[in-house]
C-alpha positions as CSV (number, residue, x, y, z in Angstrom):
1,M,-0.1,0.1,0.0
2,K,2.7,2.6,1.0
3,R,4.4,2.1,-2.5
4,Y,1.3,3.9,-4.2
5,F,1.7,7.0,-2.1
6,Q,4.4,8.3,-4.1
7,Y,2.0,8.5,-7.3
8,L,-0.2,10.9,-5.1
9,K,2.6,13.1,-3.9
10,E,1.8,15.9,-6.6
11,Y,-1.8,15.9,-5.5
12,K,-1.3,15.8,-1.7
13,W,-3.2,19.4,-1.3
14,S,-6.1,18.2,-3.5
15,C,-6.4,15.1,-1.3
16,I,-6.1,17.1,2.0
17,F,-8.3,20.1,1.1
18,G,-10.9,17.7,-0.7
19,A,-11.1,15.4,2.5
20,L,-11.2,18.7,4.7
21,S,-14.0,19.9,2.8
22,K,-15.8,16.7,3.0
23,W,-15.1,16.6,6.7
24,I,-16.7,20.0,7.0
25,E,-19.7,19.0,5.2
26,A,-20.0,16.1,7.5
27,V,-19.8,18.2,10.6
28,L,-22.8,20.5,9.2
29,E,-24.8,17.4,8.6
30,L,-24.4,16.2,12.3
31,L,-25.3,19.6,13.8
32,V,-28.5,19.7,11.7
33,P,-30.5,17.2,13.9
34,L,-29.5,19.5,17.1
35,V,-30.7,22.4,15.3
36,V,-33.9,20.5,14.5
37,A,-34.1,19.6,18.0
38,N,-33.6,22.8,19.2
39,I,-36.5,24.3,16.9
40,I,-38.9,21.8,18.3
41,D,-38.2,22.0,22.0
42,V,-37.5,25.8,22.1
43,G,-39.1,27.4,19.0
44,I,-42.4,25.3,19.2
45,G,-42.3,23.9,22.9
46,E,-41.1,26.5,25.2
47,R,-41.6,29.9,23.3
48,G,-44.1,29.1,20.6
49,S,-42.2,31.7,18.5
50,I,-42.5,31.6,14.6
51,S,-39.6,33.8,14.3
52,Y,-37.4,31.3,16.2
53,V,-38.3,28.6,13.7
54,L,-37.7,30.8,10.9
55,A,-34.4,31.7,12.4
56,G,-33.6,28.2,13.0
57,G,-34.7,27.2,9.4
58,G,-32.4,29.9,8.0
59,V,-29.4,28.4,9.7
60,M,-30.2,25.0,8.5
61,L,-30.4,26.8,4.9
62,A,-27.1,28.5,5.4
63,M,-25.4,25.0,6.6
64,G,-26.8,23.4,3.7
65,A,-25.6,25.9,1.4
66,V,-22.0,25.7,2.8
67,G,-22.1,22.0,2.8
68,F,-23.1,22.1,-1.0
69,G,-20.1,24.3,-1.7
70,C,-17.8,21.8,0.3
71,A,-19.2,18.7,-1.5
72,I,-18.7,20.4,-5.0
73,F,-15.2,21.4,-4.0
74,C,-14.3,17.8,-2.7
75,Q,-15.8,16.3,-5.8
76,R,-13.5,18.5,-8.0
77,S,-10.5,17.8,-5.8
78,A,-11.1,13.9,-5.8
79,S,-11.5,13.8,-9.4
80,I,-7.9,15.7,-10.0
81,A,-6.4,13.5,-7.3
82,S,-7.6,10.0,-8.5
83,Q,-7.4,10.8,-12.3
84,G,-3.6,12.1,-11.7
85,F,-3.1,8.8,-9.5
86,G,-4.3,6.5,-12.3
87,T,-2.1,8.2,-14.7
88,N,0.9,8.0,-12.6
89,V,0.5,4.5,-11.8
90,R,-0.2,3.4,-15.3
91,N,2.8,5.5,-16.7
92,A,5.0,3.6,-13.9
93,L,3.6,0.3,-14.6
94,F,4.1,0.5,-18.5
95,R,7.9,2.0,-17.7
96,H,8.3,-1.0,-15.8
97,I,6.9,-3.5,-18.0
98,N,9.3,-2.2,-20.7
99,T,12.2,-2.9,-18.3
100,L,11.1,-6.8,-18.2
101,S,12.9,-9.3,-20.2
102,Y,10.9,-11.7,-22.6
103,R,11.1,-14.3,-19.8
104,E,9.0,-12.2,-17.6
105,L,6.8,-11.1,-20.2
106,D,6.3,-14.8,-21.4
107,K,5.6,-15.8,-17.9
108,I,2.8,-13.0,-17.0
109,G,1.2,-13.0,-20.4
110,T,0.3,-10.1,-22.7
111,A,-3.5,-10.5,-22.0
112,S,-2.9,-10.3,-18.1
113,L,-0.5,-7.2,-18.6
114,V,-3.1,-5.4,-20.8
115,T,-5.9,-6.1,-18.0
116,R,-3.6,-5.0,-15.3
117,T,-2.6,-1.9,-16.9
118,T,-6.3,-0.9,-17.7
119,N,-8.9,-2.4,-15.7
120,D,-7.1,-3.1,-12.6
121,V,-5.6,0.4,-12.4
122,N,-9.0,1.8,-13.0
123,Q,-10.2,0.1,-9.8
124,M,-7.6,1.6,-7.9
125,Q,-8.4,4.9,-9.3
126,S,-11.8,4.8,-8.3
127,A,-10.8,3.6,-4.8
128,V,-8.8,6.9,-4.5
129,A,-11.8,8.8,-5.3
130,M,-14.0,7.1,-2.8
131,I,-11.5,7.6,-0.1
132,I,-11.3,11.4,-0.6
133,R,-15.2,11.6,-1.0
134,L,-16.8,9.1,1.1
135,V,-14.3,7.4,3.4
136,V,-13.7,10.5,5.5
137,R,-17.3,11.3,5.6
138,A,-18.9,8.1,6.2
139,P,-17.1,6.6,9.2
140,F,-17.2,10.3,10.8
141,I,-20.9,10.5,10.1
142,A,-21.2,7.0,11.9
143,V,-19.0,7.6,14.7
144,G,-20.2,11.2,15.3
145,S,-23.4,10.1,15.5
146,V,-22.8,7.5,18.0
147,I,-20.8,10.1,20.1
148,L,-23.8,12.5,19.9
149,C,-26.3,10.0,20.8
150,F,-24.2,9.6,23.9
151,T,-24.4,13.2,24.7
152,I,-28.2,13.1,24.6
153,D,-28.6,9.8,26.5
154,W,-25.9,7.3,27.6
155,Q,-28.4,4.5,27.6
156,I,-29.5,5.0,24.0
157,G,-25.8,5.8,23.1
158,L,-25.0,2.3,24.0
159,I,-27.7,0.7,22.0
160,V,-26.5,2.8,18.9
161,T,-22.9,1.5,19.8
162,V,-23.9,-2.3,19.5
163,V,-25.8,-1.5,16.4
164,A,-22.9,-0.1,14.8
165,V,-20.6,-2.8,15.8
166,L,-22.8,-5.4,14.6
167,V,-23.2,-3.6,11.2
168,G,-19.2,-3.5,11.1
169,L,-18.7,-7.3,11.8
170,V,-21.1,-7.9,9.1
171,L,-19.1,-5.9,6.6
172,W,-15.9,-7.5,7.8
173,V,-17.3,-11.2,7.3
174,I,-18.8,-10.2,3.7
175,M,-15.5,-8.7,2.7
176,H,-13.5,-11.6,4.2
177,K,-15.4,-14.0,2.3
178,S,-15.6,-12.1,-1.1
179,V,-11.9,-10.8,-1.4
180,P,-10.8,-14.3,-2.8
181,Y,-13.5,-14.4,-5.3
182,Y,-12.6,-10.9,-6.8
183,S,-9.1,-12.0,-7.5
184,K,-10.4,-15.1,-9.3
185,N,-12.7,-12.8,-11.3
186,Q,-9.6,-10.5,-12.5
187,K,-7.9,-13.7,-13.8
188,K,-10.8,-14.8,-15.5
189,L,-11.0,-11.5,-17.1
190,D,-7.5,-12.0,-18.4
191,R,-8.7,-15.3,-20.0
192,L,-11.6,-13.3,-21.6
193,T,-9.1,-10.4,-23.0
194,Q,-6.8,-13.2,-24.2
195,I,-9.5,-15.0,-26.3
196,T,-10.8,-11.9,-27.7
197,N,-7.4,-10.6,-28.6
198,E,-6.8,-13.9,-30.4
199,N,-9.8,-13.6,-32.4
200,L,-9.3,-10.1,-33.2
201,E,-6.0,-10.5,-34.2
202,G,-6.8,-13.6,-36.3
203,A,-10.1,-12.8,-37.5
204,R,-9.2,-13.9,-41.2
205,V,-7.7,-17.3,-39.9
206,V,-10.9,-17.6,-38.0
207,R,-13.2,-17.0,-41.0
208,A,-10.8,-19.0,-43.6
209,F,-11.2,-22.2,-41.5
210,S,-14.9,-21.5,-40.6
211,R,-14.1,-21.6,-36.9
212,R,-16.6,-18.8,-35.9
213,E,-18.9,-21.1,-33.8
214,G,-16.0,-23.2,-32.3
215,E,-14.5,-19.7,-31.3
216,R,-17.9,-18.4,-30.2
217,E,-18.2,-21.4,-28.0
218,R,-14.7,-21.2,-26.3
219,F,-15.5,-17.3,-25.6
220,D,-18.8,-18.5,-24.3
221,A,-17.4,-21.0,-22.1
222,A,-14.7,-18.3,-20.9
223,A,-17.8,-15.7,-20.1
224,E,-19.8,-18.5,-18.4
225,D,-16.8,-19.2,-16.2
226,M,-16.5,-15.6,-15.3
227,L,-20.4,-15.4,-14.8
228,Q,-20.6,-18.1,-12.3
229,N,-17.7,-16.7,-10.2
230,S,-19.4,-13.2,-10.3
231,L,-22.6,-15.0,-9.3
232,R,-20.7,-16.4,-6.3
233,I,-19.6,-12.8,-5.4
234,G,-23.2,-11.7,-6.0
235,K,-24.5,-14.3,-3.5
236,I,-22.1,-13.4,-0.8
237,S,-22.7,-9.6,-1.3
238,A,-26.6,-10.0,-1.5
239,W,-26.5,-10.4,2.2
240,L,-24.8,-7.2,2.9
241,N,-27.8,-4.6,2.4
242,P,-30.5,-7.0,4.1
243,L,-28.5,-7.6,7.1
244,T,-27.3,-4.0,7.6
245,F,-30.9,-2.8,7.1
246,A,-32.3,-5.4,9.5
247,I,-29.7,-4.6,12.2
248,V,-30.3,-0.8,11.9
249,N,-33.9,-1.0,11.7
250,F,-34.3,-3.4,14.9
251,G,-31.9,-0.7,16.4
252,V,-34.3,2.1,15.4
253,A,-37.4,0.0,16.9
254,I,-35.4,-0.3,20.2
255,I,-34.5,3.2,20.5
256,L,-38.3,4.3,19.7
257,F,-39.4,2.0,22.6
258,V,-36.7,3.3,25.2
259,S,-37.1,7.0,24.1
260,G,-40.9,6.7,24.3
261,Y,-40.7,5.2,27.6
262,K,-38.3,7.8,28.8
263,V,-40.5,10.5,27.5
264,N,-43.3,9.2,29.7
265,T,-41.2,8.6,32.7
266,D,-38.5,11.3,32.6
267,A,-39.4,15.0,32.3
268,T,-36.0,16.1,31.1
269,F,-36.3,13.7,27.9
270,T,-37.9,15.9,25.2
271,S,-39.6,15.2,21.8
272,G,-36.7,17.1,20.0
273,E,-34.1,14.8,21.7
274,I,-36.1,11.7,20.3
275,V,-36.4,13.4,16.6
276,A,-32.4,14.1,16.9
277,L,-32.0,10.3,17.9
278,I,-33.8,9.1,15.0
279,N,-32.1,11.5,12.7
280,Y,-28.8,10.3,13.9
281,M,-30.0,6.5,13.7
282,T,-31.0,7.4,9.9
283,Q,-27.6,8.9,9.3
284,I,-25.8,5.9,10.8
285,L,-27.9,3.7,8.4
286,N,-27.3,5.9,5.6
287,A,-23.3,5.8,6.4
288,M,-23.5,2.1,6.9
289,I,-25.1,1.7,3.2
290,V,-22.3,3.8,1.8
291,I,-19.6,1.7,3.7
292,S,-21.2,-1.5,2.5
293,N,-20.8,-0.1,-1.1
294,L,-17.1,0.9,-0.3
295,V,-16.5,-2.4,0.9
296,S,-17.6,-3.8,-2.5
297,L,-15.5,-1.2,-4.2
298,F,-12.3,-1.6,-2.1
299,T,-12.5,-5.4,-2.1
300,K,-12.1,-5.1,-5.9
301,A,-9.5,-2.4,-5.6
302,H,-7.8,-4.6,-3.2
303,A,-7.5,-7.7,-5.4
304,S,-6.4,-5.2,-8.5
305,M,-3.8,-3.6,-6.2
306,N,-2.4,-7.1,-5.5
307,R,-2.2,-7.8,-9.3
308,V,-0.5,-4.7,-10.1
309,S,1.9,-5.2,-7.2
310,E,2.7,-8.6,-8.6
311,V,3.8,-6.9,-11.8
312,F,5.9,-4.1,-9.7
313,D,7.4,-7.0,-7.8
314,T,8.7,-8.9,-11.1
315,H,12.1,-7.7,-11.9
316,S,14.0,-8.5,-15.0
317,S,16.3,-11.4,-14.8
318,I,18.5,-9.6,-17.0
319,D,21.1,-7.3,-15.5
320,V,21.5,-4.2,-17.7
321,G,24.5,-2.8,-16.2
322,G,27.9,-2.7,-17.9
323,T,30.5,-0.5,-19.3
324,A,31.9,-2.4,-22.1
325,Q,32.7,-0.9,-25.5
326,P,32.9,-2.8,-28.9
327,D,36.6,-4.1,-29.6
328,P,37.1,-3.3,-33.6
329,G,39.5,-6.2,-34.0
330,A,37.2,-8.9,-32.5
331,P,34.8,-11.2,-34.3
332,A,31.3,-9.7,-34.5
333,I,29.6,-12.6,-32.7
334,R,31.0,-15.5,-30.7
335,M,29.1,-18.2,-29.0
336,K,30.7,-20.6,-26.6
337,D,29.1,-23.7,-25.4
338,V,25.5,-21.8,-25.4
339,S,22.5,-23.9,-24.2
340,F,19.0,-22.3,-23.3
341,S,15.7,-23.3,-22.0
342,Y,12.4,-21.2,-21.9
343,A,10.9,-20.4,-18.5
344,G,8.9,-23.1,-17.1
345,T,10.6,-25.9,-18.8
346,E,13.9,-28.0,-18.2
347,Q,14.1,-29.0,-21.8
348,Y,16.8,-27.1,-23.7
349,S,15.7,-25.5,-26.9
350,L,19.4,-24.9,-27.8
351,S,22.4,-27.3,-26.8
352,D,26.0,-26.8,-27.0
353,I,26.1,-23.9,-29.8
354,T,29.6,-22.9,-30.6
355,L,30.2,-20.6,-33.6
356,D,32.2,-17.5,-34.7
357,I,30.9,-14.9,-37.2
358,Q,33.6,-12.5,-38.3
359,R,32.8,-8.7,-38.8
360,G,31.4,-7.8,-42.4
361,A,30.3,-11.5,-42.9
362,T,27.0,-12.6,-44.4
363,V,25.8,-15.6,-42.4
364,G,22.8,-18.0,-43.2
365,I,20.8,-20.0,-40.7
366,I,18.4,-22.6,-42.1
367,G,16.6,-25.6,-40.5
368,G,13.1,-27.2,-39.9
369,T,10.4,-25.7,-37.9
370,G,11.1,-25.6,-34.2
371,S,15.0,-26.2,-34.8
372,G,15.9,-23.2,-32.6
373,K,16.7,-20.5,-35.5
374,S,14.9,-17.6,-34.2
375,T,15.7,-18.6,-30.4
376,L,19.5,-18.5,-31.2
377,V,19.4,-14.8,-32.5
378,S,17.0,-13.9,-29.7
379,L,20.3,-14.3,-27.5
380,L,22.5,-11.9,-29.6
381,P,20.7,-8.7,-28.5
382,R,20.1,-10.2,-25.2
383,L,16.3,-10.5,-25.4
384,Y,16.7,-13.7,-23.3
385,D,19.9,-14.5,-21.3
386,V,21.4,-18.0,-21.9
387,S,21.1,-20.8,-19.4
388,R,24.7,-22.0,-19.8
389,G,27.8,-20.7,-21.9
390,E,28.6,-17.4,-23.1
391,V,27.6,-14.8,-25.9
392,E,30.1,-12.2,-27.1
393,I,29.6,-9.3,-29.3
394,F,32.7,-7.7,-30.7
395,G,34.8,-9.3,-27.9
396,H,32.7,-8.7,-25.0
397,N,30.1,-11.0,-23.2
398,V,26.6,-9.5,-23.8
399,K,26.2,-9.1,-20.0
400,E,29.1,-6.4,-20.0
401,Y,27.4,-4.0,-22.1
402,P,24.7,-1.4,-21.1
403,A,21.4,-2.7,-22.4
404,R,20.9,0.5,-24.6
405,A,24.3,0.3,-26.1
406,L,24.2,-3.4,-26.7
407,R,20.6,-3.1,-28.7
408,D,22.2,0.0,-30.7
409,L,24.7,-2.5,-32.3
410,F,21.9,-4.5,-33.9
411,G,19.3,-3.9,-36.4
412,V,16.5,-6.7,-35.8
413,V,14.0,-7.7,-38.3
414,P,11.6,-9.8,-36.5
415,Q,9.6,-12.8,-37.9
416,S,6.5,-10.9,-37.6
417,A,6.6,-7.8,-39.6
418,A,5.4,-5.4,-36.5
419,L,4.4,-1.7,-37.4
420,F,3.1,0.9,-35.2
421,S,0.1,3.5,-35.9
422,G,1.5,6.8,-36.9
423,T,3.2,7.6,-40.2
424,V,6.0,5.8,-42.6
425,R,8.4,8.4,-41.1
426,S,7.6,7.9,-37.4
427,N,7.9,3.9,-38.1
428,L,11.4,4.5,-39.7
429,Q,12.5,6.8,-36.9
430,W,12.4,3.7,-34.6
431,G,15.8,2.8,-36.2
432,K,17.3,6.3,-35.8
433,S,15.3,9.0,-34.0
434,D,17.1,11.9,-36.0
435,A,17.2,10.1,-39.2
436,T,17.1,12.8,-42.2
437,D,14.8,12.4,-45.2
438,E,17.6,11.2,-47.3
439,E,18.9,8.6,-44.8
440,M,15.3,7.3,-44.7
441,A,15.0,7.3,-48.5
442,Q,18.2,5.5,-48.8
443,A,17.0,2.7,-46.3
444,L,13.8,2.5,-48.2
445,K,15.8,1.9,-51.5
446,V,17.7,-0.8,-50.0
447,A,14.6,-2.4,-48.9
448,C,12.9,-2.3,-52.1
449,A,10.0,-0.1,-50.5
450,Y,11.1,3.3,-51.9
451,D,8.8,3.1,-55.1
452,F,5.5,1.8,-53.4
453,I,5.9,4.5,-50.5
454,M,6.5,7.4,-52.9
455,Q,3.4,6.2,-54.9
456,K,1.1,6.0,-51.8
457,G,2.2,9.3,-50.3
458,G,5.7,9.6,-49.3
459,L,7.1,9.3,-45.6
460,D,4.2,11.1,-44.3
461,E,1.8,8.3,-45.5
462,P,-0.3,7.3,-42.6
463,V,0.4,3.7,-41.0
464,T,-2.7,2.1,-39.4
465,E,-2.8,-0.2,-36.4
466,A,-0.3,-2.9,-37.0
467,G,0.4,-1.6,-40.7
468,K,-2.9,-3.2,-42.0
469,N,-3.0,-0.5,-44.7
470,F,0.0,-2.2,-46.4
471,S,0.5,-5.7,-47.7
472,G,2.4,-8.4,-45.9
473,G,5.4,-8.0,-48.2
474,Q,5.2,-4.1,-48.1
475,R,5.2,-4.3,-44.3
476,Q,8.1,-6.7,-44.4
477,R,10.2,-4.2,-46.5
478,L,9.2,-1.5,-44.0
479,T,10.7,-3.3,-41.3
480,I,13.8,-4.0,-43.0
481,A,14.3,-0.3,-44.0
482,R,13.4,0.6,-40.3
483,A,16.4,-2.0,-39.3
484,I,18.8,-0.4,-42.0
485,V,18.2,3.4,-41.4
486,G,20.4,3.5,-38.2
487,R,23.1,1.6,-40.2
488,P,23.8,-0.9,-37.2
489,P,27.0,-3.1,-37.2
490,I,24.9,-6.4,-37.1
491,L,21.6,-6.8,-39.0
492,V,19.6,-9.8,-38.1
493,L,17.1,-10.9,-40.5
494,D,14.7,-13.4,-39.0
495,D,12.7,-15.0,-42.1
496,S,12.0,-11.2,-43.1
497,C,11.5,-12.1,-46.9
498,S,8.9,-14.7,-46.5
499,A,6.3,-12.8,-48.1
500,L,8.4,-11.3,-51.0
501,D,8.6,-13.0,-54.4
502,F,11.9,-14.5,-55.5
503,A,13.1,-11.4,-57.5
504,T,12.3,-9.0,-54.8
505,D,13.9,-11.4,-52.2
506,A,17.0,-11.6,-54.3
507,Q,17.3,-7.7,-54.8
508,V,16.9,-7.1,-51.3
509,R,19.5,-9.4,-50.4
510,K,21.8,-7.8,-53.1
511,N,21.2,-4.4,-51.7
512,I,22.0,-5.4,-48.2
513,A,25.3,-7.1,-49.3
514,A,26.2,-3.9,-50.7
515,L,26.2,-2.2,-47.4
516,K,29.8,-1.8,-45.8
517,D,30.9,-2.9,-42.5
518,V,27.6,-4.7,-41.8
519,T,27.6,-8.3,-40.3
520,T,24.5,-9.8,-41.6
521,V,22.6,-12.8,-40.0
522,I,19.9,-14.2,-42.4
523,I,17.5,-16.6,-41.2
524,S,15.5,-18.2,-43.8
525,Q,13.5,-21.2,-45.0
526,R,14.5,-20.8,-48.4
527,A,17.8,-22.2,-49.3
528,S,18.1,-19.8,-52.2
529,S,18.0,-16.9,-49.8
530,I,21.2,-17.9,-48.1
531,R,23.0,-19.9,-51.0
532,N,25.6,-17.1,-51.3
533,A,26.4,-16.7,-47.6
534,D,29.9,-16.6,-46.5
535,V,29.0,-19.5,-44.1
536,I,25.6,-21.4,-43.4
537,F,24.6,-23.0,-40.2
538,V,22.1,-25.8,-40.4
539,M,20.0,-26.1,-37.1
540,E,18.3,-29.4,-36.2
541,D,16.5,-30.0,-32.6
542,G,18.5,-27.0,-31.3
543,R,21.8,-28.3,-32.2
544,I,24.1,-27.2,-35.2
545,A,23.9,-30.0,-37.6
546,G,26.1,-28.6,-40.2
547,R,28.4,-25.5,-41.0
548,G,30.2,-24.3,-44.4
549,K,29.5,-23.0,-47.5
550,H,26.6,-24.0,-49.9
551,D,28.5,-26.6,-52.1
552,E,30.4,-27.9,-49.1
553,L,27.1,-28.6,-47.0
554,Y,25.3,-30.1,-50.1
555,E,28.0,-32.8,-50.1
556,T,28.5,-33.2,-46.4
557,C,25.1,-32.4,-44.5
558,P,22.3,-34.9,-45.5
559,L,19.7,-32.4,-44.0
560,Y,20.9,-29.5,-45.8
561,R,20.9,-31.5,-49.2
562,E,17.3,-32.6,-48.2
563,I,16.1,-29.2,-47.8
564,C,17.7,-28.0,-50.9
565,D,16.2,-30.9,-53.0
566,S,12.8,-30.7,-51.7
567,Q,12.7,-26.9,-52.5
568,S,14.4,-27.5,-56.2
569,R,11.6,-30.1,-56.7
570,V,8.9,-27.5,-55.6
571,Q,10.1,-24.6,-57.7
572,A,10.2,-27.2,-60.7
């Protein structure tokens, strides 16, 4: 809980003055029954003076006006503080998520992170607003009413105290029983978000395979699961208001009985005091109703806070420190007995990988699906840390580089061509934030993307969500241009030309080969794409099954020969 106070620091005065104004409103509300009692006992009973009654009414109107002004001010302050708090937490959470390595992101899951950043933070934000607006007011009204009841009559004050304690006990039991279910509900919401995201992202696949009914059933099952859990919460929470009303109304009945007896037997006990006691009991009832609703809200917020804290407590398994600088005379890439396994499994995806790649070389990596090609290149910019062995870039272990400095050595074109909404210019600036138009145009030419970009509208051509206004091949060429624009020393192409025709693929490779002082690592399913590489590594089941040039491998590596022959037959 304490960790979240820092996100409210800049709004502390809004919190303080907002709560203070609500407290003033509560004080005025507590004084109203006393004014009414005085009007009844003095203005009507003792004096019978209409002017006294009107004066008392005027006081009540003035108190109401001041209370209304305080309520408006509190509402404004609570809105400013809660919205600011939510923004600060969301920004901090997003920054923290971006420090996590792939291992932690895989463990938590994308859908869960989205839900925690949006829905869970919203729940916490609402709780902050209610703390300022109602948490100060409702308990103060309840406690103040009990105390004022004691000042009127200590015996009735005891009755009111017992009623308040019983209501508080009910609230605690309901909260204790429902908290676990709220936590489960958020997890089930994660699952619902995941299915929704998969269906929206894969809408074409769902329709192509006529799986709409199946996916609808899967969504309905997840929604039904969440519904059943929500019903359990509802069944528990349904007891809250009936029990609260029953206890308070029973208390009112006892107070009416006792106060009626006192009026008949005690000359000092007045009708105005009875009215005041009933008003205070009503205020306690209203306060308890508010508190019961707050219990539900805070229970959800507590579950959400735990989920957000879980993300904050998750730290990257990759240490981003280091001061190393690239050694100009060292090999560009070196792996020594590298093995790697993903989180949650003891089975190695890569085993005993040893290789050297010289500066300026063009390297091809080929192998069957699941052979470990993409995993291998993910270790180079340290997206994952190796389980065993060492990865060296320009003479230093990747763990010795500052994270930003290491990533600046690479231009990575991922297997999935990911673009971001904005413009062509803004996407290319991911590769180099201060890239000139000339540098971006040159990168587009190398990627064979210049012509279609100029035809569409140039560098300021809009890019819609995920680049859906471009074809698959166009997206791939734009991601290649994005990686090239910063002229990184090492360029990694992870099956990045799979959507290109053979002629365009060949031209892109030719253009990249003409770049000076660039070490190029090409992962491809096409043997023709890596045929002219300086060295080719053949992957099989996470191991290097062969290495060498094309002709050498064709003669000595059965797996490579099989890949080449199968593709030759297909092309024929």
